[in-house]
C-alpha positions, 0 to 999 in steps of 0.5 A: 770489867770494861770502863769508859771515861768521857774526858777532855782530850787525853793529851791535855791531861796532866797525869801527875794531877788529874783525877781522871788519869788516877782513876783510869790508871787504877782500873788499868793496874787492876786488870780492867779494860780502859776506854776513852771518848769525848762529849763530841763523840757521843750519839743516840742510835736506835734509842741507845747512847753510843760513843766512838771509843779508843782503848788506852794503855797507861804507864803508872806514875811514880813518886819521886823526892819532889812529887809524882813523876810520869813517863813520856809518853804516859799512855798508848792508844789503840790503832783503831777506834770502835763505835758501840753502845755504851751499855756494853761497858760495865761503868761509864765515868763522865769526867769532862771538866766544867763549866757546864756548857751547852755541849756538856748539857747535851752530853748528859741528855745523851747519857740518859739513854744508857741502860742503867740495869747494864751500866753504872754511870758516874755521876748520874746525868740527871744528878749532874744537871740538878747539882749546880756546884754552888747552888746544890749546897743551899739545901744543906742549911745547917752546913753552909755559911749565911748565903744569898743568891741574887742579881740585885745590886741593892740586895747585895749591898745590904747583905755586905753592909750587915756582914762587913765583908762578903764573898761573891761567887759566879754560879757557873765558873770553876777553879775560883774564877771570878770570885771576889771579896766584897766590902761596901766601902770599896769604891769599885763595889758597884762596878764589880756587881755590875760586871759579875751580874751582867748589869743585873741579868745573872744571879750570883752567890754571896756568902758571909766571909769566913775568916778561917779561909786563911787557914785553907780550903779543905777538899773532901772526896766522897765515894757513895756518900762516905768520905775517903780522903781529904787535902787542904788547899792554901792560897799562893802569894798575893792571892786569897783564893785557895785553889790549885788552879790559882797557884795555891799549894796543898797540905796534909789534913784530917777530916774533923768530926764536924766535917764527918757530920756534914758528909752524913748530912749530904749522903742521903741526898747524894744517893738520891741523885746518883752522885757517887763520886763527889768532892766537897769544899769546907772552910772553917767547918762550913760547906761551901761547894759540892763538886759533881762534874769532875772533882779532883784532888786524888793525886794530892791526897795519895801523895800526902797520905800514901794511899790510892783512892783510885783503887778504892773507887775501882774496887767499889765498882767491882763490888757493885757489879759482882 
């Protein structure tokens, strides 16, 4: 097969952490052609999505005593690039990191012009547009903690007063950026709301504080609606956010029956929206986010569980395409 990956500049990726690299590496090991491009190299020509593509060879990472070890360099690019329709690929992965900026949004419009009868797109461009990673979870009311979305300071204050404390999340950020713990007794309360909402112009998400957050934030990877692996993320010293990007650590974990139920609730909707490779976040048995743009966690799960989720994903594509 020929697989194209729309990624951030390859030199900026961490082969020991980035799921995009894990997927590309798995495809390469399994004997497939791996091609890369970036959102600014996408075009529509004669009613079809085209891209400037470079073929890449990868040197697989190895597991050492203290974690993954990568060669230097860990990839080799072809000497020349090619400009061709993306429908010549068997599958295209949209793996540019969020946030979903205007260029990102325009890239999804370009990807709409791939012939889906010829090429599998992971994830669906329209699905990515529909699935704001905070807002998308709201439709699964039985799975999420009590949540409101608003830009109104008094509404936020009343919610926080009733709950005693709450979590504020900006709707467009990533990796824990801008998340705050709210308390109505905090003298900075008004200022925090004003800053987060841009003086009441931009809505934010407010959720009931879940005490079990101190036990970790579980990332579960779903493939075609089914959970294939999970990792527990723990906050670092002096930090309440359980994000690897904020200095957190990871720990081996299991998927509980409650979490299996949550995955089953999501599966039909994910399928409807063409969201094939997804990462959900669960705290204390509650769904908090649905990550569809560039979900990560494969390298950590593989290391802790002695597995290869990248191989599972590529083998699933092989079955779909055959």
